[in-house]
DODRENTOR-95983 format. One record per residue: x, y, z of N, C-alpha, C in turn. Coordinates in pm, whole numbers, padded with zeros to 5 digits, always signed. Example, Ala and Ser with C-alpha at 12.3 -4.5 7.8 and 13.67 -1.06 7.14 Angstrom:
<atoms>
+01319-00569+00780+01230-00450+00780+01320-00330+00780+01285-00225+00708+01367-00106+00714+01290+00003+00787
</atoms>
This chain:
<atoms>
+03992-00548+00643+03941-00439+00559+03860-00341+00646+03880-00212+00622+03810-00108+00698+03664-00102+00655+03574-00138+00747+03433-00138+00715+03361-00012+00766+03438+00087+00815+03375+00210+00865+03303+00282+00752+03198+00351+00788+03121+00424+00689+03062+00549+00751+03015+00643+00669+02950+00764+00718+02806+00738+00752+02739+00844+00801+02597+00835+00833+02516+00827+00705+02409+00753+00711+02313+00754+00601+02226+00877+00613+02156+00908+00506+02066+01024+00506+01960+01010+00614+01906+00891+00630+01802+00869+00731+01857+00893+00871+01979+00845+00895+02041+00864+01027+02063+01013+01054+02109+01087+00954+02127+01231+00972+01996+01301+01003+01890+01262+00932+01759+01322+00956+01710+01292+01097+01737+01171+01145+01698+01135+01281+01770+01221+01383+01902+01240+01361+01981+01324+01452+01929+01468+01453+01903+01521+01334+01850+01657+01322+01716+01668+01394+01630+01567+01376+01499+01569+01441+01512+01567+01593+01608+01488+01643+01631+01482+01788+01679+01617+01840+01771+01680+01766+01822+01812+01808+01709+01914+01808+01624+01910+01704+01512+02003+01696+01415+01982+01812+01393+01855+01847+01303+01824+01959+01360+01876+02090+01491+01855+02110+01556+01905+02232+01548+02057+02240+01568+02125+02127+01560+02270+02124+01418+02317+02158+01319+02245+02104+01179+02281+02133+01148+02265+02281+01209+02166+02344+01189+02144+02488+01261+02250+02570+01384+02285+02527+01468+02376+02605+01430+02523+02588+01379+02562+02471+01354+02703+02445+01260+02769+02546+01145+02707+02580+01060+02771+02681+01131+02792+02814+01213+02692+02853+01288+02705+02978+01389+02819+02969+01455+02831+02855+01552+02939+02835+01484+03075+02836+01364+03082+02776+01288+03207+02777+01249+03246+02919+01207+03146+02999+01173+03174+03138+01292+03226+03216+01407+03164+03194+01529+03208+03263+01563+03351+03223+01549+03381+03094+01578+03516+03045+01485+03619+03108+01356+03586+03116+01260+03678+03178+01289+03696+03327+01326+03586+03393+01359+03594+03536+01480+03684+03559+01578+03672+03468+01697+03757+03480+01661+03905+03463+01570+03935+03370+01527+04073+03349+01451+04125+03470+01372+04037+03533+01300+04077+03654+01397+04112+03765+01501+04032+03781+01602+04057+03885+01673+04190+03859+01707+04216+03731+01773+04342+03697+01681+04460+03726+01552+04446+03690+01454+04551+03718+01447+04579+03868+01444+04475+03949+01438+04493+04093+01566+04560+04146+01679+04528+04084+01805+04593+04123+01799+04742+04093+01741+04778+03976+01725+04921+03944+01638+04990+04049+01528+04925+04085+01437+04986+04183+01502+04996+04320+01590+04903+04352+01664+04914+04478+01750+05040+04476+01811+05070+04362+01890+05192+04350+01802+05315+04362+01680+05308+04304+01588+05421+04319+01548+05439+04466+01533+05330+04538+01505+05341+04681+01617+05415+04753+01741+05385+04714+01856+05456+04773+01852+05603+04738+01813+05636+04615+01803+05776+04573+01700+05850+04657+01583+05790+04673+01480+05854+04755+01524+05867+04900+01595+05767+04951+01646+05773+05088+01747+05887+05102+01834+05903+05002+01931+06013+05005+01859+06147+05004+01755+06158+04920+01681+06284+04913+01615+06316+05047+01547+06219+05106+01480+06248+05233+01582+06279+05342+01697+06213+05340+01803+06246+05437+01850+06389+05420+01852+06436+05297+01897+06573+05269+01789+06677+05292+01665+06633+05316+01553+06727+05326+01466+06700+05449+01534+06683+05561+01467+06672+05691+01366+06558+05698+01391+06452+05621+01306+06334+05628+01181+06340+05544+01169+06437+05454+01048+06453+05375+01072+06421+05226+00966+06372+05163+00965+06355+05019+00953+06492+04952+00971+06500+04820+00957+06631+04752+00820+06695+04775+00820+06827+04779+00695+06902+04792+00638+06926+04653+00517+06878+04633+00454+06883+04499+00347+06991+04496+00359+07077+04396+00255+07176+04366+00214+07159+04221+00111+07230+04179+00060+07214+04045+00165+07230+03937+00259+07323+03955+00358+07349+03852+00500+07315+03890+00520+07247+04001+00658+07219+04044+00662+07097+04136+00783+07048+04157+00805+06941+04253+00804+06800+04198+00790+06785+04066+00793+06649+04009+00927+06582+04041+00922+06453+04070+01045+06383+04104+01146+06389+03990+01100+06392+03864+01193+06395+03752+01276+06523+03752+01221+06631+03811+01296+06756+03826+01380+06755+03953+01314+06726+04065+01376+06741+04197+01491+06643+04218+01477+06522+04165+01579+06420+04186+01681+06411+04072+01672+06502+03976+01754+06491+03855+01903+06479+03886+01953+06557+03979+02096+06552+04011+02138+06419+04073+02041+06346+04126+02070+06217+04187+02076+06104+04085+02002+06117+03974+01990+06002+03883+02045+06022+03742+02076+06145+03700+02106+06167+03559+02237+06101+03515+02326+06073+03607+02456+06015+03570+02448+05865+03539+02336+05802+03572+02326+05657+03559+02204+05619+03475+02213+05633+03343+02095+05610+03256+02035+05471+03267+02116+05371+03297+02064+05233+03294+01954+05210+03396+01955+05282+03508+01855+05257+03611+01720+05319+03577+01714+05394+03467+01587+05459+03430+01485+05362+03374+01532+05250+03320+01438+05163+03249+01449+05018+03293+01334+04953+03298+01327+04808+03316+01378+04741+03189+01453+04631+03199+01500+04562+03078+01388+04515+02985+01265+04510+03036+01151+04472+02953+01096+04591+02875+01147+04711+02899+01090+04831+02837+01199+04926+02789+01293+04874+02711+01407+04955+02667+01373+05053+02555+01271+05022+02478+01230+05113+02371+01167+05238+02432+01199+05355+02376+01146+05482+02428+01034+05531+02339+00925+05572+02398+00805+05609+02323+00827+05728+02231+00898+05829+02280+00906+05958+02211+01053+05992+02186+01126+05912+02109+01271+05929+02099+01316+06062+02041+01230+06127+01963+01268+06255+01903+01247+06373+01996+01179+06351+02110+01158+06460+02204+01052+06559+02161+00948+06514+02091+00840+06605+02049+00758+06650+02168+00702+06770+02159+00616+06821+02265+00487+06742+02269+00432+06725+02388+00303+06656+02400+00273+06615+02542+00149+06581+02566+00104+06542+02698+00111+06392+02721+00023+06342+02808+00026+06203+02851+00032+06105+02735-00052+06126+02635-00067+06028+02529+00047+06034+02427+00123+06142+02426+00237+06155+02335+00363+06098+02399+00392+06141+02520+00517+06098+02584+00499+05972+02668+00374+05932+02696+00350+05812+02775+00388+05686+02700+00442+05588+02772+00482+05463+02710+00369+05362+02712+00406+05234+02730+00307+05128+02745+00372+05014+02821+00313+04895+02813+00363+04783+02893+00511+04757+02870+00556+04762+02746+00695+04730+02715+00770+04848+02651+00723+04970+02677+00786+05089+02622+00800+05195+02731+00918+05255+02741+00940+05360+02839+00872+05490+02797+00835+05571+02897+00782+05704+02867+00897+05799+02836+00870+05910+02768+00970+06008+02729+00995+05995+02579+01096+06059+02526+01179+06158+02592+01102+06288+02608+01133+06362+02711+01064+06488+02733+01133+06598+02652+01052+06688+02599+01102+06789+02507+01140+06918+02579+01216+07001+02509+01244+07137+02555+01118+07220+02534+01080+07297+02633+00963+07384+02622+01007+07528+02634+00969+07611+02538+01003+07753+02545+01151+07781+02542+01229+07689+02483+01372+07713+02471+01450+07687+02598+01384+07637+02704+01452+07612+02831+01481+07463+02848+01597+07427+02902+01628+07285+02919+01536+07215+03018+01484+07289+03116+01387+07232+03209+01251+07286+03171+01172+07205+03102+01047+07253+03048+00925+07211+03127+00812+07224+03064+00685+07195+03128+00679+07053+03181+00739+06960+03112+00732+06819+03152+00861+06767+03213+00947+06858+03257+01069+06815+03323+01193+06838+03238+01310+06795+03286+01434+06817+03211+01429+06754+03072+01471+06829+02973+01468+06778+02836+01549+06650+02825+01495+06554+02751+01563+06427+02731+01536+06322+02837+01463+06358+02943+01435+06262+03049+01341+06154+02998+01364+06032+03042+01281+05918+03003+01290+05813+03113+01203+05713+03108+01209+05605+03207+01091+05511+03193+01096+05404+03269+00985+05307+03267+00924+05290+03405+00959+05381+03497+00907+05375+03633+00831+05503+03665+00737+05492+03759+00659+05609+03799+00638+05612+03949+00617+05731+04000+00597+05750+04143+00449+05740+04180+00422+05687+04297+00290+05699+04357+00278+05842+04407+00199+05923+04339+00193+06065+04371+00154+06097+04514+00090+06003+04582+00047+06027+04721+00163+06031+04820+00284+05992+04779+00394+05997+04876+00451+06138+04890+00422+06226+04796+00473+06363+04803+00424+06436+04930+00491+06546+04959+00436+06649+05047+00348+06736+04958+00223+06752+04992+00134+06837+04912+00152+06981+04955+00198+07067+04864+00231+07205+04898+00116+07303+04882-00006+07252+04870-00124+07338+04857-00243+07262+04915-00354+07328+04943-00467+07261+05009-00515+07136+04936-00522+07144+04804-00556+07027+04722-00468+07027+04599-00440+06908+04548-00360+06895+04427-00434+06800+04333-00474+06852+04217-00554+06774+04123-00677+06713+04191-00736+06793+04280-00857+06748+04350-00832+06656+04467-00706+06636+04503-00671+06542+04611-00628+06621+04735-00701+06607+04846-00673+06686+04967-00537+06655+05028-00470+06758+05076-00334+06746+05128-00323+06649+05245-00429+06637+05326-00417+06553+05446-00403+06405+05416-00427+06365+05292-00419+06223+05259-00285+06184+05196-00192+06277+05187-00058+06248+05135+00030+06192+05247+00126+06108+05211+00211+06045+05312+00320+06139+05364+00380+06218+05275+00478+06323+05309+00617+06271+05346+00623+06159+05418+00751+06112+05472+00754+05960+05473+00875+05900+05464+00884+05754+05478+00866+05708+05622+00866+05801+05716+00854+05768+05858+00706+05753+05894+00643+05647+05841+00502+05620+05864+00483+05472+05895+00375+05440+05962+00344+05302+05995+00298+05226+05870+00340+05102+05859+00296+05019+05747+00363+05049+05615+00485+05098+05620+00555+05137+05498+00577+05025+05399+00578+04901+05446+00601+04787+05356+00481+04759+05266+00368+04827+05292+00249+04809+05209+00210+04938+05137+00298+05040+05145+00273+05169+05079+00366+05179+04958+00313+05166+04837+00400+05173+04717+00455+05313+04696+00581+05320+04652+00646+05448+04631+00686+05469+04486+00752+05370+04425+00810+05385+04292+00799+05251+04223+00735+05248+04104+00694+05121+04045+00710+05119+03894+00705+04999+03837+00688+04985+03692+00565+05065+03653+00576+05143+03544+00467+05234+03509+00485+05281+03365+00374+05309+03294+00390+05362+03158+00396+05515+03156+00388+05577+03275+00399+05722+03287+00487+05751+03408+00522+05876+03431+00614+05903+03542+00544+05921+03676+00410+05915+03678+00339+05929+03805+00197+05874+03792+00133+05856+03905-00006+05815+03909-00061+05840+04048-00193+05858+04058-00258+05891+04185-00373+05793+04210-00347+05666+04230-00456+05569+04243-00549+05597+04360-00677+05576+04336-00781+05582+04439-00852+05447+04444-00921+05420+04555-00989+05291+04567-01112+05281+04478-01147+05390+04413-01258+05389+04317-01211+05368+04173-01080+05357+04152-01027+05337+04018-01073+05204+03958-01096+05205+03830-01135+05085+03757-01012+05022+03694-00995+04891+03703-00882+04826+03638-00887+04846+03486-00772+04842+03420-00773+04855+03274-00854+04743+03210-00923+04777+03102-01008+04679+03035-00927+04583+02948-00804+04620+02918-00712+04534+02845-00571+04578+02879-00474+04491+02859-00336+04525+02893-00288+04640+02807-00239+04746+02872-00189+04861+02799-00291+04970+02775-00412+04956+02830-00511+05064+02814-00455+05193+02873-00466+05300+02798-00412+05428+02843-00521+05534+02843-00544+05592+02959-00642+05698+02973-00569+05828+02999-00609+05933+02932-00546+06063+02952-00593+06125+03083-00508+06199+03150-00545+06263+03276-00527+06169+03393-00565+06216+03512-00539+06142+03635-00651+06047+03676-00765+06049+03607-00875+05958+03641-00834+05813+03617-00872+05725+03709-00840+05583+03696-00692+05559+03670-00608+05630+03744-00464+05620+03714-00400+05491+03760-00476+05402+03825-00422+05270+03856-00378+05199+03728-00447+05229+03616-00411+05162+03491-00269+05196+03444-00211+05301+03497-00072+05333+03462+00026+05230+03520-00012+05171+03633+00073+05072+03700+00032+04928+03669-00096+04908+03638-00150+04773+03616-00119+04729+03473+00006+04691+03450+00054+04651+03318+00124+04516+03331+00104+04429+03236+00158+04294+03245+00302+04289+03196+00390+04353+03271+00530+04364+03231+00612+04243+03273+00572+04175+03381+00650+04062+03432+00560+03941+03458+00487+03898+03356+00405+03777+03364+00311+03779+03485+00223+03876+03489+00125+03886+03596+00170+03969+03714+00286+04029+03704+00341+04108+03813+00403+04237+03758+00422+04333+03847+00515+04443+03824+00612+04443+03942+00716+04524+03933+00809+04540+04044+00788+04676+04109+00813+04682+04239+00785+04806+04313+00882+04825+04429+00914+04952+04454+00982+04993+04576+00879+05053+04670+00884+05017+04796+00788+05065+04893+00848+05174+04979+00763+05238+05058+00805+05352+05139+00913+05314+05240+00917+05186+05280+01025+05142+05369+01150+05102+05291+01149+05129+05158+01260+05104+05067+01284+04956+05037+01191+04870+05071+01200+04731+05027+01151+04722+04883+01198+04619+04813+01162+04598+04673+01107+04457+04658+00995+04443+04587+00940+04310+04562+00847+04312+04442+00812+04192+04395+00711+04178+04291+00573+04203+04351+00485+04259+04270+00347+04283+04312+00255+04227+04204+00163+04140+04242+00066+04088+04147-00024+04198+04096-00070+04185+03971-00151+04292+03913-00279+04315+03993-00343+04208+04040-00462+04226+04124-00424+04271+04265-00302+04237+04308-00255+04280+04439-00245+04432+04450-00226+04498+04336-00218+04644+04336-00337+04707+04406-00453+04642+04397-00576+04698+04454-00587+04674+04604-00488+04606+04663-00487+04581+04807-00385+04669+04880-00302+04742+04804-00197+04823+04866-00254+04952+04922-00182+05012+05015-00228+05135+05081-00168+05255+05008-00227+05292+04896-00173+05398+04811-00173+05534+04880-00278+05566+04951-00288+05695+05019-00346+05673+05158-00348+05778+05237-00405+05766+05372-00555+05738+05367-00620+05774+05257-00764+05751+05248-00799+05626+05168-00702+05557+05116-00729+05443+05028-00789+05327+05107-00905+05279+05066-00973+05167+05129-00921+05037+05068-00846+04960+05145-00785+04837+05091-00886+04723+05077-01007+04741+05128-01114+04642+05108-01214+04699+05008-01167+04722+04887-01250+04788+04786-01310+04685+04690-01381+04735+04591-01457+04647+04501-01371+04557+04414-01237+04581+04411-01152+04508+04318-01057+04412+04387-01090+04366+04507-01013+04258+04569-01106+04168+04651-01050+04056+04699-01134+03958+04767-01196+04013+04894-01124+04102+04963-01180+04162+05084-01306+04242+05055-01314+04295+04933-01432+04372+04894-01539+04289+04826-01512+04158+04808-01614+04068+04756-01607+04034+04609-01500+04071+04540-01493+04040+04397-01479+03889+04376-01532+03839+04267-01526+03696+04235-01451+03674+04105-01405+03551+04079-01340+03522+03950-01429+03556+03831-01559+03536+03846-01652+03568+03736-01651+03717+03706-01634+03800+03810-01629+03945+03789-01509+03983+03704-01397+03916+03730-01277+03945+03651-01294+03901+03506-01360+03788+03486-01383+03739+03350-01472+03833+03270-01565+03898+03341-01661+03986+03274-01613+04130+03261-01496+04159+03318-01445+04296+03313-01360+04315+03187-01400+04407+03101-01325+04433+02979-01311+04308+02894-01187+04281+02853-01159+04161+02775-01139+04038+02862-01145+04056+02994-01121+03944+03085-00975+03907+03101-00885+03996+03056-00743+03962+03053-00682+03941+03192-00742+04002+03295-00688+03988+03430-00736+03862+03501-00835+03794+03445-00895+03680+03514-00795+03567+03541-00696+03551+03455-00604+03437+03469-00497+03458+03575-00488+03579+03629-00383+03607+03727-00431+03580+03870-00338+03566+03958-00365+03533+04098-00457+03636+04164-00552+03586+04244-00643+03673+04317-00582+03712+04452-00623+03829+04500-00575+03880+04629-00693+03937+04706
</atoms>
C-alpha cells in the first residue's frame, strides 16, 4: 500500500521559516553587491570623463578650459564632447534629477544632493545656451574649479596664480579634477568647514567642500584626478587632497593638522565621526 503523504502544515511553516531566514541572511550581502556594482559603474563613467578632459587638453595646447566670471564653464566648453552619451552624466546612485522641468534658478534650485543629480538647466532669455549652461544639461559630477586656467586676475576672490591650468603638473595623482558632487563645480579651500550633516547645502562658493563631501558610496565618493586616474576617496580624505596650489594639506580637518575623533563627534551632528580618518 502506498504510504506516501503530503507535507503537514507544521512542516510547511518550518520550510517557509527557513527560506525567510536564508533571505534575511542573503539580502544584506545582495545589497552590498548591488552597491559595489554601482560604484564600479560610477568609476567607469568618471574614467570616460577623464578621457574627455584629456581630449580637450590635447585639442587646446595642453590646457584646461579658461574660466572667466561669465564664461568657460566645463558644461559649456565640453558640451560637444559629452552630449551624445547621457549615461555618463550621472552616477547610478543619483539618477533622479533635481530640476526635471528646467525652471530658472541658482544653486539651491538646480543643485542636487547626495542621491540626486543637479539640473536640468533652463533656457535663459530665449537662448539654448543660457546663464547656467546649455539648456537641459544635468549631471551628478562636478569639477574642482581650481584646475581651470583663470582668465582674469582673480575669479570669485581666488587669485589666478593658484590655479593648476594644465594636467602637466607634479603630483597629479593627488589633485582632484572631476568628482561626485551635488553641483557642477566647487572651489575648496583649506579653511572650508565640513558639512554639519550629510547633504548640507550652502549657497555660493563659501565652504564649497560640502558640495563634494556627500555620503554617496558608503563613506566615499569617486573621483578623477589630474593624471586621469580614477579611485574612491574617503570623505575625510577629501581634506588631505591638493585642491589648489595654495591648499594646505595639513589643515585643521585631518590628522596632519591635529584633528581627533572627538572633534569629529562634536562637529555638527557627528555624522562624519564613523568614517575612516586620514
